[in-house]
All heavy atoms as a GROMACS GRO file, in nm:
protein
  642
    1MET      N    1  10.112   9.171  10.780
    1MET     CA    2  10.090   9.177  10.638
    1MET      C    3  10.226   9.179  10.567
    1MET      O    4  10.314   9.254  10.605
    1MET     CB    5  10.009   9.303  10.603
    1MET     CG    6   9.977   9.316  10.458
    1MET     SD    7   9.874   9.459  10.416
    1MET     CE    8   9.715   9.400  10.468
    2THR      N    9  10.240   9.097  10.466
    2THR     CA   10  10.365   9.090  10.390
    2THR      C   11  10.354   9.171  10.262
    2THR      O   12  10.245   9.212  10.221
    2THR     CB   13  10.397   8.944  10.353
    2THR    OG1   14  10.299   8.898  10.259
    2THR    CG2   15  10.399   8.853  10.476
    3ASP      N   16  10.470   9.189  10.197
    3ASP     CA   17  10.469   9.257  10.067
    3ASP      C   18  10.379   9.183   9.968
    3ASP      O   19  10.308   9.246   9.889
    3ASP     CB   20  10.610   9.268  10.011
    3ASP     CG   21  10.696   9.371  10.083
    3ASP    OD1   22  10.648   9.431  10.182
    3ASP    OD2   23  10.811   9.390  10.040
    4GLN      N   24  10.382   9.052   9.974
    4GLN     CA   25  10.299   8.972   9.882
    4GLN      C   26  10.151   8.995   9.910
    4GLN      O   27  10.070   9.002   9.816
    4GLN     CB   28  10.334   8.823   9.895
    4GLN     CG   29  10.472   8.789   9.842
    4GLN     CD   30  10.492   8.832   9.697
    4GLN    OE1   31  10.403   8.820   9.613
    4GLN    NE2   32  10.608   8.886   9.667
    5ASP      N   33  10.114   9.010  10.036
    5ASP     CA   34   9.975   9.040  10.071
    5ASP      C   35   9.933   9.175  10.014
    5ASP      O   36   9.823   9.190   9.961
    5ASP     CB   37   9.955   9.042  10.224
    5ASP     CG   38   9.975   8.908  10.290
    5ASP    OD1   39   9.954   8.804  10.224
    5ASP    OD2   40  10.013   8.907  10.408
    6ILE      N   41  10.023   9.272  10.026
    6ILE     CA   42   9.994   9.407   9.975
    6ILE      C   43   9.982   9.404   9.823
    6ILE      O   44   9.890   9.464   9.766
    6ILE     CB   45  10.100   9.507  10.022
    6ILE    CG1   46  10.101   9.516  10.175
    6ILE    CG2   47  10.077   9.645   9.960
    6ILE    CD1   48  10.222   9.587  10.232
    7LEU      N   49  10.073   9.333   9.757
    7LEU     CA   50  10.067   9.323   9.612
    7LEU      C   51   9.940   9.253   9.566
    7LEU      O   52   9.880   9.291   9.465
    7LEU     CB   53  10.192   9.253   9.558
    7LEU     CG   54  10.320   9.335   9.566
    7LEU    CD1   55  10.442   9.248   9.540
    7LEU    CD2   56  10.314   9.451   9.468
    8ALA      N   57   9.897   9.152   9.640
    8ALA     CA   58   9.771   9.084   9.607
    8ALA      C   59   9.653   9.179   9.623
    8ALA      O   60   9.559   9.179   9.541
    8ALA     CB   61   9.753   8.960   9.695
    9ARG      N   62   9.657   9.262   9.726
    9ARG     CA   63   9.551   9.362   9.747
    9ARG      C   64   9.550   9.463   9.633
    9ARG      O   65   9.444   9.500   9.583
    9ARG     CB   66   9.573   9.433   9.881
    9ARG     CG   67   9.477   9.544   9.911
    9ARG     CD   68   9.339   9.492   9.944
    9ARG     NE   69   9.254   9.603   9.982
    9ARG     CZ   70   9.129   9.617   9.945
    9ARG    NH1   71   9.070   9.523   9.872
    9ARG    NH2   72   9.058   9.721   9.982
   10ILE      N   73   9.667   9.507   9.591
   10ILE     CA   74   9.676   9.601   9.479
   10ILE      C   75   9.618   9.538   9.353
   10ILE      O   76   9.540   9.601   9.281
   10ILE     CB   77   9.822   9.645   9.457
   10ILE    CG1   78   9.866   9.737   9.572
   10ILE    CG2   79   9.841   9.713   9.320
   10ILE    CD1   80  10.015   9.766   9.576
   11LYS      N   81   9.652   9.412   9.327
   11LYS     CA   82   9.599   9.344   9.210
   11LYS      C   83   9.446   9.336   9.216
   11LYS      O   84   9.378   9.360   9.116
   11LYS     CB   85   9.658   9.204   9.196
   11LYS     CG   86   9.608   9.131   9.072
   11LYS     CD   87   9.656   8.989   9.067
   11LYS     CE   88   9.606   8.915   8.946
   11LYS     NZ   89   9.472   8.941   8.901
   12GLN      N   90   9.393   9.305   9.333
   12GLN     CA   91   9.247   9.297   9.348
   12GLN      C   92   9.182   9.432   9.323
   12GLN      O   93   9.078   9.441   9.256
   12GLN     CB   94   9.210   9.245   9.487
   12GLN     CG   95   9.060   9.232   9.510
   12GLN     CD   96   8.996   9.137   9.411
   12GLN    OE1   97   9.037   9.022   9.400
   12GLN    NE2   98   8.895   9.183   9.338
   13LEU      N   99   9.241   9.538   9.374
   13LEU     CA  100   9.186   9.672   9.354
   13LEU      C  101   9.190   9.712   9.206
   13LEU      O  102   9.095   9.771   9.154
   13LEU     CB  103   9.261   9.775   9.438
   13LEU     CG  104   9.238   9.765   9.589
   13LEU    CD1  105   9.339   9.851   9.664
   13LEU    CD2  106   9.096   9.805   9.625
   14VAL      N  107   9.298   9.676   9.137
   14VAL     CA  108   9.308   9.705   8.994
   14VAL      C  109   9.202   9.625   8.917
   14VAL      O  110   9.136   9.677   8.828
   14VAL     CB  111   9.451   9.677   8.941
   14VAL    CG1  112   9.456   9.680   8.789
   14VAL    CG2  113   9.549   9.777   9.000
   15ASP      N  114   9.185   9.498   8.954
   15ASP     CA  115   9.080   9.416   8.892
   15ASP      C  116   8.942   9.477   8.915
   15ASP      O  117   8.859   9.481   8.824
   15ASP     CB  118   9.084   9.273   8.945
   15ASP     CG  119   9.206   9.195   8.899
   15ASP    OD1  120   9.276   9.241   8.804
   15ASP    OD2  121   9.234   9.089   8.958
   16ASP      N  122   8.919   9.526   9.037
   16ASP     CA  123   8.791   9.591   9.068
   16ASP      C  124   8.771   9.716   8.983
   16ASP      O  125   8.661   9.743   8.935
   16ASP     CB  126   8.785   9.629   9.217
   16ASP     CG  127   8.777   9.510   9.310
   16ASP    OD1  128   8.755   9.396   9.262
   16ASP    OD2  129   8.794   9.529   9.432
   17GLU      N  130   8.879   9.791   8.964
   17GLU     CA  131   8.873   9.912   8.881
   17GLU      C  132   8.837   9.876   8.737
   17GLU      O  133   8.752   9.940   8.676
   17GLU     CB  134   9.006   9.986   8.886
   17GLU     CG  135   9.008  10.113   8.804
   17GLU     CD  136   9.142  10.184   8.807
   17GLU    OE1  137   9.241  10.125   8.856
   17GLU    OE2  138   9.148  10.297   8.760
   18HIS      N  139   8.901   9.774   8.684
   18HIS     CA  140   8.872   9.731   8.547
   18HIS      C  141   8.727   9.684   8.533
   18HIS      O  142   8.660   9.716   8.433
   18HIS     CB  143   8.968   9.621   8.504
   18HIS     CG  144   9.107   9.668   8.485
   18HIS    ND1  145   9.213   9.584   8.456
   18HIS    CD2  146   9.163   9.791   8.491
   18HIS    CE1  147   9.324   9.653   8.446
   18HIS    NE2  148   9.296   9.779   8.467
   19ALA      N  149   8.679   9.610   8.631
   19ALA     CA  150   8.540   9.563   8.628
   19ALA      C  151   8.443   9.680   8.633
   19ALA      O  152   8.342   9.680   8.561
   19ALA     CB  153   8.515   9.466   8.744
   20LEU      N  154   8.474   9.778   8.714
   20LEU     CA  155   8.388   9.896   8.725
   20LEU      C  156   8.385   9.972   8.592
   20LEU      O  157   8.279  10.014   8.546
   20LEU     CB  158   8.438   9.986   8.838
   20LEU     CG  159   8.358  10.112   8.866
   20LEU    CD1  160   8.215  10.078   8.905
   20LEU    CD2  161   8.426  10.192   8.976
   21ARG      N  162   8.501   9.988   8.531
   21ARG     CA  163   8.506  10.058   8.402
   21ARG      C  164   8.430   9.980   8.295
   21ARG      O  165   8.365  10.040   8.209
   21ARG     CB  166   8.651  10.081   8.361
   21ARG     CG  167   8.720  10.186   8.446
   21ARG     CD  168   8.860  10.218   8.395
   21ARG     NE  169   8.933  10.303   8.486
   21ARG     CZ  170   8.922  10.433   8.493
   21ARG    NH1  171   8.838  10.497   8.415
   21ARG    NH2  172   8.995  10.504   8.579
   22ALA      N  173   8.437   9.848   8.299
   22ALA     CA  174   8.362   9.766   8.203
   22ALA      C  175   8.212   9.783   8.222
   22ALA      O  176   8.137   9.794   8.124
   22ALA     CB  177   8.402   9.619   8.218
   23LYS      N  178   8.168   9.789   8.348
   23LYS     CA  179   8.026   9.812   8.376
   23LYS      C  180   7.982   9.949   8.324
   23LYS      O  181   7.874   9.963   8.269
   23LYS     CB  182   7.998   9.805   8.526
   23LYS     CG  183   7.993   9.667   8.582
   23LYS     CD  184   7.959   9.672   8.730
   23LYS     CE  185   7.955   9.535   8.791
   23LYS     NZ  186   7.922   9.540   8.934
   24ALA      N  187   8.068  10.047   8.341
   24ALA     CA  188   8.036  10.182   8.294
   24ALA      C  189   8.026  10.185   8.142
   24ALA      O  190   7.934  10.246   8.086
   24ALA     CB  191   8.142  10.281   8.342
   25THR      N  192   8.118  10.119   8.076
   25THR     CA  193   8.117  10.113   7.930
   25THR      C  194   7.991  10.043   7.879
   25THR      O  195   7.933  10.084   7.778
   25THR     CB  196   8.242  10.040   7.878
   25THR    OG1  197   8.358  10.111   7.922
   25THR    CG2  198   8.243  10.030   7.726
   26ALA      N  199   7.947   9.941   7.951
   26ALA     CA  200   7.827   9.866   7.913
   26ALA      C  201   7.698   9.936   7.956
   26ALA      O  202   7.589   9.888   7.928
   26ALA     CB  203   7.832   9.726   7.973
   27GLY      N  204   7.711  10.050   8.024
   27GLY     CA  205   7.594  10.124   8.070
   27GLY      C  206   7.524  10.060   8.188
   27GLY      O  207   7.407  10.087   8.213
   28GLU      N  208   7.596   9.977   8.261
   28GLU     CA  209   7.536   9.905   8.374
   28GLU      C  210   7.545   9.981   8.506
   28GLU      O  211   7.496   9.933   8.608
   28GLU     CB  212   7.605   9.768   8.390
   28GLU     CG  213   7.586   9.678   8.270
   28GLU     CD  214   7.668   9.551   8.281
   28GLU    OE1  215   7.728   9.525   8.388
   28GLU    OE2  216   7.672   9.477   8.182
   29ILE      N  217   7.609  10.097   8.503
   29ILE     CA  218   7.625  10.174   8.626
   29ILE      C  219   7.611  10.322   8.594
   29ILE      O  220   7.654  10.368   8.489
   29ILE     CB  221   7.762  10.144   8.695
   29ILE    CG1  222   7.769  10.209   8.832
   29ILE    CG2  223   7.877  10.183   8.608
   29ILE    CD1  224   7.887  10.163   8.916
   30ASP      N  225   7.552  10.392   8.684
   30ASP     CA  226   7.533  10.537   8.672
   30ASP      C  227   7.669  10.607   8.672
   30ASP      O  228   7.755  10.573   8.753
   30ASP     CB  229   7.447  10.584   8.790
   30ASP     CG  230   7.430  10.733   8.794
   30ASP    OD1  231   7.372  10.789   8.698
   30ASP    OD2  232   7.478  10.795   8.892
   31PRO      N  233   7.691  10.704   8.584
   31PRO     CA  234   7.821  10.774   8.580
   31PRO      C  235   7.860  10.839   8.712
   31PRO      O  236   7.978  10.841   8.748
   31PRO     CB  237   7.801  10.880   8.471
   31PRO     CG  238   7.691  10.828   8.385
   31PRO     CD  239   7.602  10.749   8.477
   32VAL      N  240   7.765  10.890   8.786
   32VAL     CA  241   7.797  10.952   8.916
   32VAL      C  242   7.847  10.845   9.012
   32VAL      O  243   7.947  10.865   9.083
   32VAL     CB  244   7.674  11.026   8.973
   32VAL    CG1  245   7.700  11.075   9.114
   32VAL    CG2  246   7.634  11.140   8.881
   33ALA      N  247   7.780  10.731   9.015
   33ALA     CA  248   7.821  10.621   9.102
   33ALA      C  249   7.958  10.568   9.060
   33ALA      O  250   8.042  10.535   9.144
   33ALA     CB  251   7.718  10.509   9.098
   34GLU      N  252   7.980  10.562   8.928
   34GLU     CA  253   8.110  10.516   8.878
   34GLU      C  254   8.223  10.608   8.927
   34GLU      O  255   8.324  10.560   8.978
   34GLU     CB  256   8.111  10.513   8.725
   34GLU     CG  257   8.247  10.476   8.668
   34GLU     CD  258   8.270  10.524   8.527
   34GLU    OE1  259   8.190  10.604   8.475
   34GLU    OE2  260   8.372  10.484   8.470
   35ARG      N  261   8.204  10.738   8.913
   35ARG     CA  262   8.308  10.832   8.957
   35ARG      C  263   8.335  10.820   9.106
   35ARG      O  264   8.451  10.824   9.149
   35ARG     CB  265   8.269  10.975   8.921
   35ARG     CG  266   8.291  11.008   8.774
   35ARG     CD  267   8.277  11.156   8.745
   35ARG     NE  268   8.144  11.209   8.774
   35ARG     CZ  269   8.042  11.204   8.689
   35ARG    NH1  270   8.054  11.146   8.572
   35ARG    NH2  271   7.925  11.255   8.723
   36LYS      N  272   8.229  10.804   9.184
   36LYS     CA  273   8.246  10.791   9.329
   36LYS      C  274   8.324  10.664   9.363
   36LYS      O  275   8.418  10.668   9.443
   36LYS     CB  276   8.109  10.788   9.396
   36LYS     CG  277   8.116  10.777   9.548
   36LYS     CD  278   7.976  10.781   9.608
   36LYS     CE  279   7.981  10.782   9.758
   36LYS     NZ  280   7.994  10.652   9.818
   37GLN      N  281   8.285  10.553   9.301
   37GLN     CA  282   8.354  10.427   9.329
   37GLN      C  283   8.498  10.429   9.279
   37GLN      O  284   8.588  10.376   9.346
   37GLN     CB  285   8.276  10.311   9.267
   37GLN     CG  286   8.145  10.284   9.337
   37GLN     CD  287   8.067  10.170   9.272
   37GLN    OE1  288   8.125  10.081   9.212
   37GLN    NE2  289   7.934  10.175   9.284
   38LEU      N  290   8.521  10.490   9.162
   38LEU     CA  291   8.658  10.501   9.112
   38LEU      C  292   8.745  10.584   9.206
   38LEU      O  293   8.861  10.549   9.232
   38LEU     CB  294   8.660  10.563   8.972
   38LEU     CG  295   8.628  10.470   8.856
   38LEU    CD1  296   8.618  10.549   8.726
   38LEU    CD2  297   8.730  10.359   8.845
   39ALA      N  298   8.689  10.692   9.258
   39ALA     CA  299   8.764  10.776   9.352
   39ALA      C  300   8.801  10.696   9.477
   39ALA      O  301   8.914  10.706   9.527
   39ALA     CB  302   8.683  10.900   9.388
   40GLU      N  303   8.708  10.617   9.527
   40GLU     CA  304   8.736  10.535   9.645
   40GLU      C  305   8.845  10.431   9.616
   40GLU      O  306   8.935  10.410   9.698
   40GLU     CB  307   8.608  10.466   9.692
   40GLU     CG  308   8.505  10.561   9.750
   40GLU     CD  309   8.369  10.497   9.772
   40GLU    OE1  310   8.350  10.377   9.740
   40GLU    OE2  311   8.279  10.567   9.821
   41LEU      N  312   8.836  10.367   9.499
   41LEU     CA  313   8.938  10.269   9.460
   41LEU      C  314   9.075  10.334   9.447
   41LEU      O  315   9.176  10.277   9.490
   41LEU     CB  316   8.900  10.201   9.328
   41LEU     CG  317   8.790  10.096   9.336
   41LEU    CD1  318   8.747  10.055   9.195
   41LEU    CD2  319   8.838   9.974   9.413
   42GLU      N  320   9.080  10.453   9.390
   42GLU     CA  321   9.207  10.523   9.373
   42GLU      C  322   9.272  10.554   9.507
   42GLU      O  323   9.394  10.541   9.523
   42GLU     CB  324   9.187  10.650   9.292
   42GLU     CG  325   9.160  10.624   9.145
   42GLU     CD  326   9.120  10.747   9.067
   42GLU    OE1  327   9.119  10.859   9.126
   42GLU    OE2  328   9.088  10.732   8.949
   43VAL      N  329   9.192  10.594   9.604
   43VAL     CA  330   9.246  10.622   9.737
   43VAL      C  331   9.300  10.494   9.800
   43VAL      O  332   9.411  10.492   9.856
   43VAL     CB  333   9.139  10.687   9.828
   43VAL    CG1  334   9.186  10.692   9.973
   43VAL    CG2  335   9.104  10.825   9.778
   44MET      N  336   9.226  10.386   9.789
   44MET     CA  337   9.272  10.259   9.846
   44MET      C  338   9.400  10.212   9.777
   44MET      O  339   9.490  10.159   9.843
   44MET     CB  340   9.163  10.152   9.837
   44MET     CG  341   9.048  10.177   9.933
   44MET     SD  342   8.926  10.043   9.937
   44MET     CE  343   8.833  10.076   9.787
   45LEU      N  344   9.409  10.231   9.645
   45LEU     CA  345   9.532  10.196   9.574
   45LEU      C  346   9.649  10.282   9.620
   45LEU      O  347   9.759  10.229   9.643
   45LEU     CB  348   9.512  10.214   9.423
   45LEU     CG  349   9.453  10.096   9.349
   45LEU    CD1  350   9.406  10.137   9.210
   45LEU    CD2  351   9.554   9.983   9.341
   46ASP      N  352   9.626  10.411   9.636
   46ASP     CA  353   9.731  10.499   9.683
   46ASP      C  354   9.780  10.456   9.822
   46ASP      O  355   9.900  10.456   9.850
   46ASP     CB  356   9.683  10.644   9.688
   46ASP     CG  357   9.668  10.706   9.550
   46ASP    OD1  358   9.716  10.647   9.450
   46ASP    OD2  359   9.605  10.814   9.541
   47GLN      N  360   9.687  10.419   9.908
   47GLN     CA  361   9.725  10.374  10.042
   47GLN      C  362   9.808  10.246  10.036
   47GLN      O  363   9.907  10.232  10.108
   47GLN     CB  364   9.600  10.349  10.128
   47GLN     CG  365   9.532  10.474  10.175
   47GLN     CD  366   9.409  10.440  10.258
   47GLN    OE1  367   9.311  10.387  10.205
   47GLN    NE2  368   9.416  10.470  10.386
   48ALA      N  369   9.767  10.153   9.951
   48ALA     CA  370   9.839  10.026   9.940
   48ALA      C  371   9.980  10.048   9.886
   48ALA      O  372  10.077   9.992   9.938
   48ALA     CB  373   9.762   9.928   9.853
   49TRP      N  374   9.992  10.129   9.780
   49TRP     CA  375  10.125  10.158   9.725
   49TRP      C  376  10.212  10.231   9.828
   49TRP      O  377  10.332  10.203   9.839
   49TRP     CB  378  10.115  10.242   9.598
   49TRP     CG  379  10.080  10.162   9.476
   49TRP    CD1  380   9.967  10.170   9.402
   49TRP    CD2  381  10.159  10.059   9.414
   49TRP    NE1  382   9.970  10.080   9.298
   49TRP    CE2  383  10.086  10.011   9.303
   49TRP    CE3  384  10.283  10.004   9.443
   49TRP    CZ2  385  10.136   9.910   9.220
   49TRP    CZ3  386  10.332   9.903   9.359
   49TRP    CH2  387  10.258   9.858   9.250
   50ASP      N  388  10.153  10.321   9.904
   50ASP     CA  389  10.228  10.393  10.007
   50ASP      C  390  10.280  10.296  10.113
   50ASP      O  391  10.395  10.304  10.154
   50ASP     CB  392  10.139  10.500  10.071
   50ASP     CG  393  10.210  10.571  10.184
   50ASP    OD1  394  10.306  10.646  10.157
   50ASP    OD2  395  10.169  10.551  10.301
   51LEU      N  396  10.195  10.204  10.155
   51LEU     CA  397  10.236  10.105  10.255
   51LEU      C  398  10.351  10.020  10.202
   51LEU      O  399  10.448   9.994  10.273
   51LEU     CB  400  10.118  10.018  10.296
   51LEU     CG  401  10.145   9.909  10.399
   51LEU    CD1  402  10.199   9.969  10.529
   51LEU    CD2  403  10.017   9.829  10.426
   52LEU      N  404  10.342   9.978  10.077
   52LEU     CA  405  10.448   9.899  10.017
   52LEU      C  406  10.579   9.978  10.012
   52LEU      O  407  10.686   9.926  10.046
   52LEU     CB  408  10.407   9.854   9.877
   52LEU     CG  409  10.497   9.752   9.808
   52LEU    CD1  410  10.505   9.622   9.887
   52LEU    CD2  411  10.447   9.726   9.667
   53ARG      N  412  10.570  10.105   9.974
   53ARG     CA  413  10.691  10.190   9.971
   53ARG      C  414  10.750  10.207  10.111
   53ARG      O  415  10.873  10.203  10.128
   53ARG     CB  416  10.659  10.326   9.910
   53ARG     CG  417  10.651  10.324   9.759
   53ARG     CD  418  10.643  10.465   9.701
   53ARG     NE  419  10.522  10.536   9.739
   53ARG     CZ  420  10.407  10.530   9.674
   53ARG    NH1  421  10.397  10.456   9.564
   53ARG    NH2  422  10.303  10.596   9.715
   54GLN      N  423  10.664  10.224  10.211
   54GLN     CA  424  10.712  10.237  10.350
   54GLN      C  425  10.788  10.112  10.391
   54GLN      O  426  10.896  10.121  10.449
   54GLN     CB  427  10.594  10.254  10.446
   54GLN     CG  428  10.527  10.386  10.448
   54GLN     CD  429  10.421  10.384  10.558
   54GLN    OE1  430  10.455  10.379  10.676
   54GLN    NE2  431  10.295  10.386  10.519
   55ARG      N  432  10.729   9.997  10.363
   55ARG     CA  433  10.791   9.869  10.401
   55ARG      C  434  10.927   9.854  10.334
   55ARG      O  435  11.025   9.816  10.397
   55ARG     CB  436  10.700   9.752  10.366
   55ARG     CG  437  10.575   9.743  10.454
   55ARG     CD  438  10.488   9.626  10.410
   55ARG     NE  439  10.559   9.500  10.411
   55ARG     CZ  440  10.579   9.423  10.518
   55ARG    NH1  441  10.532   9.462  10.636
   55ARG    NH2  442  10.644   9.309  10.509
   56ARG      N  443  10.932   9.883  10.204
   56ARG     CA  444  11.057   9.866  10.130
   56ARG      C  445  11.163   9.965  10.178
   56ARG      O  446  11.282   9.931  10.182
   56ARG     CB  447  11.030   9.878   9.981
   56ARG     CG  448  10.953   9.756   9.931
   56ARG     CD  449  10.922   9.762   9.785
   56ARG     NE  450  10.860   9.635   9.743
   56ARG     CZ  451  10.810   9.615   9.623
   56ARG    NH1  452  10.814   9.711   9.532
   56ARG    NH2  453  10.756   9.498   9.593
   57ALA      N  454  11.123  10.084  10.215
   57ALA     CA  455  11.217  10.182  10.268
   57ALA      C  456  11.274  10.134  10.402
   57ALA      O  457  11.395  10.149  10.428
   57ALA     CB  458  11.150  10.318  10.286
   58ARG      N  459  11.190  10.077  10.484
   58ARG     CA  460  11.238  10.027  10.614
   58ARG      C  461  11.334   9.910  10.594
   58ARG      O  462  11.435   9.901  10.662
   58ARG     CB  463  11.121   9.987  10.703
   58ARG     CG  464  11.042  10.109  10.753
   58ARG     CD  465  10.933  10.068  10.850
   58ARG     NE  466  10.989  10.022  10.976
   58ARG     CZ  467  11.026  10.101  11.077
   58ARG    NH1  468  11.012  10.231  11.067
   58ARG    NH2  469  11.074  10.049  11.188
   59ILE      N  470  11.303   9.822  10.501
   59ILE     CA  471  11.393   9.710  10.472
   59ILE      C  472  11.527   9.764  10.423
   59ILE      O  473  11.633   9.718  10.466
   59ILE     CB  474  11.329   9.615  10.368
   59ILE    CG1  475  11.212   9.539  10.430
   59ILE    CG2  476  11.433   9.517  10.313
   59ILE    CD1  477  11.126   9.463  10.331
   60GLY      N  478  11.521   9.864  10.335
   60GLY     CA  479  11.643   9.923  10.281
   60GLY      C  480  11.731   9.990  10.385
   60GLY      O  481  11.852  10.000  10.369
   61SER      N  482  11.669  10.033  10.494
   61SER     CA  483  11.747  10.098  10.599
   61SER      C  484  11.775  10.003  10.717
   61SER      O  485  11.819  10.046  10.823
   61SER     CB  486  11.676  10.224  10.649
   61SER     OG  487  11.553  10.192  10.710
   62GLY      N  488  11.747   9.874  10.695
   62GLY     CA  489  11.778   9.774  10.797
   62GLY      C  490  11.678   9.767  10.911
   62GLY      O  491  11.707   9.708  11.014
   63GLU      N  492  11.561   9.825  10.894
   63GLU     CA  493  11.459   9.823  10.998
   63GLU      C  494  11.353   9.720  10.965
   63GLU      O  495  11.343   9.672  10.853
   63GLU     CB  496  11.395   9.961  11.010
   63GLU     CG  497  11.494  10.069  11.050
   63GLU     CD  498  11.430  10.207  11.052
   63GLU    OE1  499  11.315  10.218  11.095
   63GLU    OE2  500  11.497  10.302  11.009
   64SER      N  501  11.270   9.688  11.062
   64SER     CA  502  11.163   9.591  11.044
   64SER      C  503  11.048   9.652  10.964
   64SER      O  504  10.994   9.757  11.003
   64SER     CB  505  11.110   9.544  11.179
   64SER     OG  506  10.993   9.464  11.160
   65PRO      N  507  11.008   9.588  10.856
   65PRO     CA  508  10.895   9.640  10.777
   65PRO      C  509  10.761   9.622  10.848
   65PRO      O  510  10.664   9.687  10.814
   65PRO     CB  511  10.901   9.557  10.649
   65PRO     CG  512  10.964   9.429  10.690
   65PRO     CD  513  11.064   9.467  10.797
   66ASP      N  514  10.759   9.536  10.949
   66ASP     CA  515  10.634   9.508  11.018
   66ASP      C  516  10.589   9.620  11.110
   66ASP      O  517  10.479   9.616  11.164
   66ASP     CB  518  10.646   9.377  11.097
   66ASP     CG  519  10.669   9.259  11.005
   66ASP    OD1  520  10.615   9.260  10.892
   66ASP    OD2  521  10.743   9.166  11.045
   67GLU      N  522  10.673   9.721  11.127
   67GLU     CA  523  10.638   9.833  11.212
   67GLU      C  524  10.574   9.947  11.134
   67GLU      O  525  10.553  10.056  11.187
   67GLU     CB  526  10.761   9.882  11.288
   67GLU     CG  527  10.813   9.778  11.386
   67GLU     CD  528  10.937   9.823  11.459
   67GLU    OE1  529  10.962   9.945  11.467
   67GLU    OE2  530  11.009   9.736  11.510
   68THR      N  531  10.541   9.922  11.008
   68THR     CA  532  10.474  10.022  10.926
   68THR      C  533  10.324  10.003  10.937
   68THR      O  534  10.276   9.897  10.976
   68THR     CB  535  10.514  10.012  10.778
   68THR    OG1  536  10.481   9.882  10.732
   68THR    CG2  537  10.661  10.039  10.758
   69GLY      N  538  10.251  10.105  10.902
   69GLY     CA  539  10.106  10.096  10.906
   69GLY      C  540  10.044  10.176  10.793
   69GLY      O  541  10.108  10.263  10.734
   70MET      N  542   9.921  10.143  10.765
   70MET     CA  543   9.847  10.213  10.659
   70MET      C  544   9.823  10.356  10.704
   70MET      O  545   9.775  10.381  10.814
   70MET     CB  546   9.714  10.142  10.635
   70MET     CG  547   9.634  10.195  10.519
   70MET     SD  548   9.678  10.128  10.360
   70MET     CE  549   9.634   9.956  10.377
   71ARG      N  550   9.860  10.449  10.619
   71ARG     CA  551   9.835  10.590  10.649
   71ARG      C  552   9.692  10.626  10.610
   71ARG      O  553   9.631  10.562  10.526
   71ARG     CB  554   9.934  10.678  10.574
   71ARG     CG  555  10.076  10.661  10.624
   71ARG     CD  556  10.171  10.753  10.554
   71ARG     NE  557  10.305  10.741  10.611
   71ARG     CZ  558  10.416  10.750  10.541
   71ARG    NH1  559  10.412  10.774  10.411
   71ARG    NH2  560  10.532  10.738  10.600
   72SER      N  561   9.642  10.732  10.670
   72SER     CA  562   9.504  10.774  10.644
   72SER      C  563   9.490  10.825  10.500
   72SER      O  564   9.588  10.873  10.441
   72SER     CB  565   9.464  10.886  10.740
   72SER     OG  566   9.532  11.006  10.705
   73PRO      N  567   9.370  10.816  10.446
   73PRO     CA  568   9.348  10.871  10.311
   73PRO      C  569   9.387  11.017  10.302
   73PRO      O  570   9.447  11.060  10.203
   73PRO     CB  571   9.198  10.853  10.288
   73PRO     CG  572   9.160  10.738  10.374
   73PRO     CD  573   9.249  10.750  10.496
   74ARG      N  574   9.357  11.092  10.404
   74ARG     CA  575   9.389  11.236  10.404
   74ARG      C  576   9.539  11.258  10.391
   74ARG      O  577   9.586  11.344  10.316
   74ARG     CB  578   9.334  11.300  10.530
   74ARG     CG  579   9.355  11.448  10.534
   74ARG     CD  580   9.294  11.507  10.657
   74ARG     NE  581   9.306  11.652  10.653
   74ARG     CZ  582   9.264  11.731  10.745
   74ARG    NH1  583   9.204  11.682  10.852
   74ARG    NH2  584   9.280  11.860  10.735
   75GLU      N  585   9.617  11.180  10.466
   75GLU     CA  586   9.761  11.195  10.462
   75GLU      C  587   9.818  11.152  10.326
   75GLU      O  588   9.897  11.225  10.266
   75GLU     CB  589   9.826  11.112  10.573
   75GLU     CG  590   9.974  11.131  10.584
   75GLU     CD  591  10.034  11.058  10.703
   75GLU    OE1  592   9.963  10.989  10.777
   75GLU    OE2  593  10.156  11.073  10.721
   76VAL      N  594   9.774  11.038  10.278
   76VAL     CA  595   9.826  10.986  10.150
   76VAL      C  596   9.786  11.076  10.034
   76VAL      O  597   9.867  11.104   9.945
   76VAL     CB  598   9.778  10.841  10.127
   76VAL    CG1  599   9.813  10.792   9.988
   76VAL    CG2  600   9.838  10.748  10.232
   77GLU      N  601   9.664  11.123  10.034
   77GLU     CA  602   9.617  11.207   9.923
   77GLU      C  603   9.673  11.349   9.932
   77GLU      O  604   9.666  11.424   9.835
   77GLU     CB  605   9.465  11.210   9.920
   77GLU     CG  606   9.402  11.074   9.888
   77GLU     CD  607   9.452  11.015   9.759
   77GLU    OE1  608   9.438  11.079   9.652
   77GLU    OE2  609   9.505  10.902   9.762
   78GLY      N  610   9.731  11.385  10.045
   78GLY     CA  611   9.786  11.518  10.061
   78GLY      C  612   9.930  11.532  10.018
   78GLY      O  613   9.986  11.640  10.021
   79TYR      N  614   9.992  11.421   9.975
   79TYR     CA  615  10.132  11.427   9.932
   79TYR      C  616  10.144  11.513   9.808
   79TYR      O  617  10.060  11.511   9.719
   79TYR     CB  618  10.186  11.289   9.897
   79TYR     CG  619  10.200  11.194  10.014
   79TYR    CD1  620  10.184  11.058   9.995
   79TYR    CD2  621  10.228  11.240  10.142
   79TYR    CE1  622  10.197  10.970  10.100
   79TYR    CE2  623  10.240  11.152  10.247
   79TYR     CZ  624  10.225  11.017  10.225
   79TYR     OH  625  10.238  10.931  10.330
   80LEU      N  626  10.252  11.588   9.801
   80LEU     CA  627  10.283  11.666   9.681
   80LEU      C  628  10.364  11.579   9.586
   80LEU      O  629  10.454  11.508   9.628
   80LEU     CB  630  10.362  11.792   9.718
   80LEU     CG  631  10.291  11.890   9.809
   80LEU    CD1  632  10.385  12.004   9.844
   80LEU    CD2  633  10.166  11.943   9.742
   81GLN      N  634  10.331  11.584   9.461
   81GLN     CA  635  10.401  11.502   9.361
   81GLN      C  636  10.523  11.574   9.311
   81GLN      O  637  10.529  11.686   9.288
   81GLN     CB  638  10.310  11.468   9.245
   81GLN     CG  639  10.193  11.383   9.286
   81GLN     CD  640  10.231  11.240   9.323
   81GLN    OE1  641  10.324  11.185   9.267
   81GLN    NE2  642  10.162  11.183   9.418
   0.00000   0.00000   0.00000
């Protein structure tokens, strides 16, 4: 997976989030279902951004970015800001 692949995935997830919010605004989706789906999208976005940051850090330190991997939702969501 390349940085461009990851960025395309991020764009798709953001588009999905916008579509979900539009459905919610139009009353086409139950608020409980909307919150659940938004939470899932947010985790996937966090994972994608984390992977991109890992790759860029490895490139910056002269290492191969291809040796990075997607971290688990638990690990990514457990980071302290």
